[in-house]
C-alpha positions as CSV (number, residue, x, y, z in Angstrom):
1,X,-2.7,-10.0,-3.6
2,X,-1.6,-6.4,-1.8
3,X,2.0,-4.9,-1.2
4,X,1.9,-3.9,2.7
5,X,1.8,0.1,3.7
6,X,3.0,0.2,7.3
7,X,5.5,-0.9,9.8
8,X,2.3,-2.0,11.5
9,X,0.9,-4.3,9.1
10,X,4.4,-5.5,8.0
11,X,5.0,-6.6,11.9
12,X,1.6,-8.6,11.8
13,X,3.0,-10.3,8.8
14,X,6.1,-11.6,10.9
15,X,3.7,-12.7,13.5
16,X,1.2,-14.4,11.0
17,X,4.0,-16.5,10.0
18,X,5.6,-18.0,12.8
19,X,1.7,-19.4,13.7
20,X,1.1,-20.2,10.0
21,X,4.5,-22.1,9.5
22,X,4.0,-24.2,12.8
23,X,0.6,-24.9,10.9
24,X,1.7,-26.0,7.7
25,X,4.6,-28.7,6.5
26,X,4.0,-27.3,2.8
27,X,5.0,-23.6,4.2
28,X,7.8,-25.4,6.4
29,X,9.5,-27.1,2.8
30,X,9.9,-24.0,1.5
31,X,12.0,-22.0,4.5
32,X,15.2,-23.4,3.3
33,X,14.8,-21.2,0.0
34,X,14.1,-18.0,1.6
35,X,17.6,-15.5,1.4
36,X,16.1,-12.5,3.1
37,X,14.8,-12.3,6.9
38,X,12.8,-9.9,8.4
39,X,13.4,-9.8,12.5
40,X,11.1,-8.4,14.8
41,X,12.0,-9.0,18.2
42,X,9.7,-8.7,21.2
43,X,10.2,-9.3,25.6
44,X,13.6,-10.9,23.9
45,X,13.0,-13.5,21.7
46,X,13.2,-12.5,17.9
47,X,10.5,-14.0,15.5
48,X,11.3,-14.7,12.0
49,X,9.5,-14.6,8.3
50,X,11.1,-14.3,4.7
51,X,10.4,-11.1,2.9
52,X,8.0,-12.5,0.4
53,X,5.5,-13.1,3.2
54,X,6.2,-10.2,5.3
55,X,5.7,-7.4,2.2
56,X,2.2,-9.0,1.4
57,X,-1.1,-8.3,3.3
58,X,-2.8,-11.0,4.7
59,X,-0.8,-14.2,3.2
60,X,-2.3,-17.4,4.5
61,X,0.2,-20.4,4.3
62,X,-2.2,-21.7,1.0
63,X,-1.5,-18.0,-0.5
64,X,2.4,-18.4,-0.1
65,X,2.9,-22.2,-1.4
66,X,0.1,-22.3,-4.2
67,X,1.9,-18.3,-5.5
68,X,5.3,-18.9,-4.3
69,X,6.5,-18.1,-8.3
70,X,3.9,-14.9,-8.4
71,X,5.3,-13.3,-5.1
72,X,8.5,-10.6,-5.9
73,X,11.3,-10.5,-3.6
74,X,12.4,-7.4,-5.2
75,X,9.2,-5.4,-4.6
76,X,8.4,-6.7,-1.2
77,X,12.1,-5.7,-0.2
78,X,11.5,-2.2,-1.4
79,X,8.8,-1.4,0.2
80,X,9.9,-3.1,3.7
81,X,13.3,-1.1,3.6
82,X,11.2,2.2,4.5
83,X,11.1,0.5,8.2
84,X,13.8,-2.1,8.4
85,X,17.7,-2.1,7.8
86,X,19.4,-4.7,6.4
87,X,22.4,-6.0,9.0
88,X,25.5,-6.2,7.9
89,X,26.7,-9.8,7.2
90,X,30.0,-11.1,9.7
91,X,28.1,-8.6,12.1
92,X,27.7,-10.0,15.6
93,X,23.9,-9.4,15.4
94,X,23.8,-11.4,11.9
95,X,25.8,-14.8,13.2
96,X,23.3,-14.3,16.7
97,X,20.2,-14.1,14.2
98,X,21.8,-17.0,11.9
99,X,22.3,-19.0,14.9
100,X,18.9,-18.6,16.0
101,X,17.2,-18.8,13.0
102,X,18.7,-22.2,12.4
103,X,17.2,-23.1,15.5
104,X,14.1,-22.5,14.6
105,X,14.4,-24.1,11.0
106,X,15.7,-27.3,12.6
107,X,12.6,-28.0,14.4
108,X,11.0,-28.3,10.5
109,X,14.7,-30.4,9.6
110,X,15.5,-27.5,7.7
111,X,18.7,-25.0,7.0
112,X,19.4,-21.7,6.1
113,X,20.3,-20.9,2.8
114,X,24.1,-19.9,2.8
115,X,22.9,-16.7,1.5
116,X,20.8,-15.4,4.0
117,X,20.6,-11.7,5.3
118,X,18.8,-10.2,8.1
119,X,16.9,-7.0,8.1
120,X,15.6,-5.6,11.6
121,X,13.0,-3.0,12.4
122,X,15.1,0.5,11.7
123,X,12.2,1.8,14.4
124,X,10.1,1.1,17.3
125,X,6.9,0.7,16.6
126,X,6.3,3.0,19.3
127,X,8.2,6.2,18.1
128,X,6.7,6.1,14.3
129,X,3.4,5.8,15.3
130,X,4.1,9.1,17.5
131,X,5.6,10.3,14.9
132,X,2.7,9.6,12.2
133,X,0.3,11.3,14.8
134,X,2.4,14.1,15.2
135,X,3.0,14.6,11.9
136,X,-0.8,14.6,10.8
137,X,-1.8,16.8,14.4
138,X,1.3,19.8,12.6
139,X,-0.6,18.8,9.1
140,X,-3.9,19.9,10.5
141,X,-2.7,23.1,12.3
142,X,-1.1,24.2,9.0
143,X,-4.6,23.3,7.4
144,X,-6.4,25.3,10.3
145,X,-3.7,28.2,9.7
146,X,-4.0,28.8,6.3
147,X,-7.9,29.1,6.0
148,X,-7.4,32.0,8.7
149,X,-8.1,35.5,7.5
150,X,-4.7,37.7,7.3
151,X,-4.9,39.6,10.1
152,X,-6.1,36.6,12.3
153,X,-2.9,34.4,10.9
154,X,-0.5,37.0,12.0
155,X,-1.9,37.5,15.5
156,X,-1.7,33.8,16.2
157,X,1.9,33.5,14.6
158,X,2.7,36.6,16.6
159,X,1.4,35.0,19.3
160,X,3.3,31.9,18.9
161,X,6.9,33.6,18.3
């Protein structure tokens, strides 16, 4: 099982959890144990998935249930901190998500852990994608400029000023 390496993979995992939990009673049974929940809000609706699901790429309900003891929440949370922030316990956001998660889990006869916490996407996906593309373009320009002969590089840098 491979840990996620991008915010896009983490978001995809959150989305797949919703369908998987609806279709798997065994997965529904495990929802009350999760302490760390990751939130994705789209079109005014928040969806939730536990850290141990979000932090791995391409899990199925069977993978999750069968390997629950092997999945490491410390590893997933360390990776996911790059793109998500913990919402303070006691904050209005935390209370709102707790109510919504409680409603979601009630469909399965479950309640959230009393120690549950929420992690929200820190940077909108569009902004991250643009920043990543921008960084790649800057890297390319730096490589091209660095490959120019000294006099051509000096002329180009003079033009850019």
